[in-house]
N, C-alpha and C positions, 0 to 999 in steps of 0.2 A: 443698931452696932451692928458689926460684920466682928467676926472672931475678938469679941472683947473691945473694940476701939471705935467709937463716933464716927462714921459716917455720915456727910454731907453734900448733897447735888443741886444745884440753881440750874433751876428751869427759863431765865430769860431774865432781860429785864423787863420792869414793872410797867414801862412806858411801849412797850414791844409785845410781852403776853400779857392777855388779860387772865385776870381770875378765871373764868369757865375753863379758859386750855388750860391752866395751872393744875387745876382739877384734875382734869382728864389726865394730863400728864403725871402726877401723883399718883393717881391712880393704877397707871399701865407700871409704873415702878414698881408701888404694889405688889400689882400679879407677880413680874417678874422675881421681886422679895419671895413671895410662894411658892414658885416654881425652882425656887433655891441659885436665883439667878442674880448676881451682882448687877444693878442696874448703871453704875463705874464702870465696872471691868467690861461689861457688854458697849456702852458708850463708845470704851476706848478702843477696842477690838473694832467696833463699824469704822472708827475713823483710818486706824491702824491699818486697814483693809483698803480703804478709800486713796491712803495715799500708795500701797504699790497698785490698784491699779490704773493709778493715775504715772505712777511712775513704770511701768509696763508699756502702759501706751506714748509714751516720749521715743524718741530714735534716741541717737548719737549725736544726730549732726542738729537736732533743736535740743537736743542741753548742750552741746555745746554755745550754742546762739544763744540761746537765756543765760 
């Protein structure tokens, strides 16, 4: 629960993510919550930063051809 709302986070499909790895990832997420960091917001921030980095690396000519 964050700010009175239930939030759910998937760890990946069962055929790809094994139980041991899922337990490890869930533990990491619980530790983030203890540090007052929302794992969903952190993941969104990481993805946004990766998009920005990818956009910075592309020149105008590359963008035009793409």
